[in-house]
C-alpha positions in Angstrom: -16.9 0.2 2.9 -17.1 1.1 6.6 -17.0 4.6 7.1 -16.0 6.2 10.1 -16.1 9.7 11.3 -13.1 11.2 13.6 -15.8 11.7 16.1 -16.6 9.2 16.6 -13.1 7.9 16.9 -12.8 10.0 19.1 -15.7 9.0 21.2 -14.9 5.4 21.0 -11.3 5.1 20.6 -9.7 2.4 18.7 -12.7 -0.5 19.8 -14.5 0.9 16.7 -11.6 -0.7 14.7 -12.7 -3.6 16.3 -17.0 -3.8 15.0 -16.1 -1.9 11.9 -13.8 -3.9 10.8 -14.9 -7.8 11.0 -16.9 -8.1 8.5 -15.2 -5.3 5.9 -11.5 -5.5 4.6 -10.9 -2.2 5.3 -12.9 1.6 6.9 -12.8 4.9 5.5 -11.8 6.7 8.5 -13.6 10.7 7.7 -13.2 13.9 8.4 -15.2 16.9 8.4 -17.3 14.7 5.7 -13.7 14.6 3.8 -12.6 10.8 2.8 -9.0 10.9 4.6 -7.1 7.6 5.5 -8.2 4.0 5.3 -7.6 1.3 8.2 -6.8 -2.8 7.8 -7.1 -5.1 9.6 -3.3 -6.4 9.8 -3.5 -9.4 7.4 -5.3 -7.3 4.6 -2.3 -5.0 4.9 0.2 -8.1 4.6 -2.1 -9.1 1.8 -1.7 -6.4 -0.4 1.4 -6.0 0.7 2.4 -10.0 -1.2 0.2 -8.7 -4.0 2.0 -5.3 -4.8 5.8 -7.1 -4.7 4.1 -9.7 -7.0 3.3 -6.8 -9.3 6.4 -5.3 -9.1 7.6 -8.9 -9.2 6.6 -9.5 -13.1 7.1 -6.3 -14.3 10.6 -7.4 -13.7 9.8 -10.1 -15.3 8.2 -8.3 -18.7 10.9 -6.5 -18.7 13.9 -9.0 -18.9 11.2 -11.5 -21.1 11.4 -7.8 -23.0 15.4 -7.2 -22.8 14.7 -3.9 -21.3 17.5 -4.0 -19.1 20.9 -3.1 -18.8 23.9 -5.5 -17.6 26.3 -3.5 -15.8 28.8 -2.7 -13.5 28.2 -1.1 -9.8 30.2 1.7 -10.5 28.7 1.7 -14.0 25.3 1.7 -12.5 27.4 4.2 -10.3 29.0 7.2 -13.1 25.7 6.3 -15.0 22.9 7.8 -12.6 25.0 10.4 -11.0 26.0 12.0 -14.5 21.6 11.9 -15.8 
């Protein structure tokens, strides 16, 4: 993974991203030597977001298969979470 110093970003602007993201899906931005941020191309972001949603869907399907669900009306749900 490429590392971009914040000072380099200040000097070169966003063009530094083009250079660093050509052959890597993401790059780390460091501030005073500490890793602080990650930047990535939108395609990578969309891919990761899709994988996150797929994982959530798998978790819900597992819960349903295991019977770890509560079936109730919206009103009953509101009452139950309000009492907690």
